[in-house]
C-alpha positions in Angstrom: -40.5 29.2 29.8 -40.8 28.5 33.5 -44.1 27.1 33.2 -44.0 25.0 30.0 -40.3 24.7 29.3 -38.4 25.4 26.1 -41.3 24.0 23.8 -43.8 26.6 25.5 -41.2 29.5 25.1 -40.7 28.5 21.5 -44.2 28.6 20.8 -44.7 32.1 22.3 -41.7 33.4 20.2 -43.1 31.9 17.0 -46.3 33.6 17.6 -44.7 37.0 18.2 -42.6 36.4 15.1 -45.5 35.7 12.8 -47.1 39.1 14.3 -43.8 40.9 13.4 -43.9 39.2 9.9 -47.3 40.3 9.1 -46.4 43.8 9.9 -43.6 43.6 7.4 -41.1 43.9 10.4 -39.0 41.2 8.6 -35.7 41.9 10.5 -37.1 41.4 13.8 -39.1 38.3 12.9 -36.0 36.8 11.3 -33.9 37.3 14.3 -36.6 35.4 16.3 -36.5 32.3 14.1 -32.9 32.5 13.8 -32.4 32.3 17.7 -35.2 29.4 17.7 -33.1 27.3 15.0 -30.0 27.7 17.0 -31.6 26.7 20.4 -33.6 23.9 18.8 -31.2 22.3 16.2 -30.0 19.2 18.2 -32.5 18.5 20.7 -36.2 19.8 19.3 -36.2 18.7 15.5 -40.0 19.8 15.2 -39.3 23.4 16.4 -36.1 23.4 14.3 -37.9 22.2 11.2 -40.8 24.8 11.7 -38.3 27.6 12.3 -36.2 26.8 9.4 -39.1 26.5 6.9 -40.7 29.7 8.2 -37.5 31.7 8.0 -37.1 30.6 4.5 -40.5 31.9 3.8 -39.7 35.1 5.4 -36.6 36.0 3.5 -38.3 34.8 0.3 -41.0 37.4 1.2 -38.1 40.2 1.6 -36.9 39.2 -2.0 -33.6 37.4 -0.7 -34.1 34.6 -3.0 -30.5 33.2 -2.9 -30.9 32.7 0.9 -34.4 31.4 0.8 -33.3 28.8 -1.9 -30.6 27.6 0.3 -32.9 27.4 3.4 -35.6 25.5 1.4 -32.9 23.1 0.3 -31.7 22.4 3.7 -35.1 22.0 5.1 -35.9 19.2 2.5 -32.4 17.5 3.1 -33.0 17.7 7.0 -36.6 16.7 7.1 -37.5 14.9 4.0 -40.8 13.2 5.8 -42.0 16.7 6.9 -45.5 17.6 5.5 -44.2 20.9 4.2 -41.6 19.4 2.0 -43.8 19.7 -1.1 -44.4 23.3 -0.3 -40.6 24.0 0.2 -40.0 22.4 -3.4 -42.6 24.2 -5.1 -41.1 27.5 -3.6 -37.8 26.3 -4.9 -39.1 25.8 -8.3 -40.6 29.6 -8.3 -37.3 31.0 -6.9 -35.1 29.2 -9.2 -37.2 30.3 -12.1 -37.3 33.9 -11.1 -33.4 33.7 -10.9 -33.1 31.8 -14.3 -31.7 28.8 -12.6 -33.3 26.2 -14.8 -31.2 23.0 -13.5 -32.3 24.0 -9.9 -35.8 24.4 -10.8 -36.0 21.3 -12.7 -34.2 19.3 -9.9 -37.0 20.6 -7.4 -39.7 19.8 -9.8 -38.4 16.4 -10.4 -37.9 15.4 -6.8 -41.5 16.6 -6.1 -42.7 14.4 -9.0 -40.6 11.4 -7.7 -42.1 11.7 -4.1 -45.6 12.0 -5.2 -45.5 9.3 -7.8 -44.5 6.7 -5.1 -48.0 7.3 -3.8 -51.2 5.6 -4.8 -52.9 7.7 -7.2 -55.8 9.0 -4.9 -53.3 10.2 -2.1 -51.2 12.4 -4.5 -51.0 16.2 -3.8 -53.2 17.8 -6.2 -52.0 21.3 -5.1 -48.1 20.9 -5.8 -47.8 17.9 -8.2 -49.4 19.6 -11.0 -47.4 22.5 -10.8 -44.2 20.4 -10.6 -45.2 18.4 -13.7 -46.0 21.8 -15.8 -42.7 23.1 -14.9 -40.7 19.9 -15.5 -42.4 20.0 -19.0 -41.7 23.7 -19.4 -38.0 23.4 -18.5 -37.3 20.3 -20.7 -39.1 22.2 -23.4 -36.7 25.1 -23.0 -33.8 22.9 -23.2 -35.2 21.6 -26.5 -35.8 18.2 -25.3 -39.4 18.1 -26.6 -39.8 14.1 -25.8 -39.5 14.6 -22.3 -41.5 17.7 -22.2 -44.2 16.0 -24.0 -44.0 13.1 -21.3 -44.5 15.4 -18.4 -47.3 17.6 -20.1 -49.3 14.5 -21.4 -49.3 13.0 -17.8 -50.2 16.5 -16.4 -53.2 16.7 -18.8 -54.3 13.2 -18.4 -54.0 12.9 -14.6 -55.0 16.5 -13.5 -57.4 17.4 -16.6 -59.8 19.3 -14.4 -57.3 21.7 -12.7 -55.6 24.9 -14.0 -52.3 23.3 -14.6 -53.9 20.5 -16.4 -55.4 22.7 -18.7 -52.1 24.5 -19.0 -50.3 21.3 -19.7 -52.7 20.4 -22.5 -52.4 23.8 -24.2 -48.6 23.7 -23.8 -48.7 20.3 -25.7 -50.9 21.4 -28.3 -48.8 24.5 -29.1 -45.6 22.5 -29.1 -46.9 19.8 -31.6 -49.3 22.1 -33.5 -52.4 19.7 -33.1 -55.4 19.3 -31.0 -55.3 16.4 -28.2 -58.2 14.4 -26.9 -56.6 12.7 -24.0 -58.5 10.2 -21.8 -58.2 10.5 -18.1 -55.4 8.2 -16.6 -58.0 7.1 -14.0 -61.9 7.9 -13.4 -62.3 8.3 -9.6 -64.2 5.6 -7.9 -67.3 6.7 -5.8 -67.2 5.1 -2.5 -70.2 5.4 -0.2 -68.3 4.1 2.7 -65.4 6.4 2.0 -67.8 9.5 1.9 -69.6 8.6 5.1 -66.7 7.5 7.3 -65.9 11.0 8.6 -69.4 11.7 9.7 -71.3 11.0 13.0 -73.6 8.0 12.8 -76.4 10.2 13.4 -75.7 12.4 10.4 -75.1 9.4 8.0 -79.0 8.7 7.4 -79.3 12.4 6.6 -76.5 12.1 3.9 -78.2 8.7 2.6 
């Protein structure tokens, strides 16, 4: 703290809390992140955001799903541009599903789908978007809204056909409608030589060519 100020102190405390979390010493780890949240809330938003998200992960790990859900919700509301928002929404879907809170799970799934749908297709999150599409379809199906379920599962099967959730979406679609689907991909990725080479040193590009 003397040498690097609050942010240095926060980084050291964060690392210590993560070590404690790794040892399943949840209470001690939680206490450190709680302290960081209080100290950083008004003046260090990056530290506060990280502490809030990590605290939510810890209490989720402990099985305190209600508190984890509330913390993830706060995180998404306070830091909608944070790179971990999709992860927070994904965790909310899982937690809500475990607790049989279908409306909460659906709201999180639709939020994630809407966020990602604003992006150009090549920039969409292939880790969390397929999951959200699947769960949106599943919850609508359980609510007996089959047309909406079909919309999400069909989009999933076409847009992420080569992924686990893409295959799961197509299977769900076929079981729901009792027929086999041959769905064309929504888009075929275009190979770009310049895009492939851009992250490599000039000396390596000839080798790649």
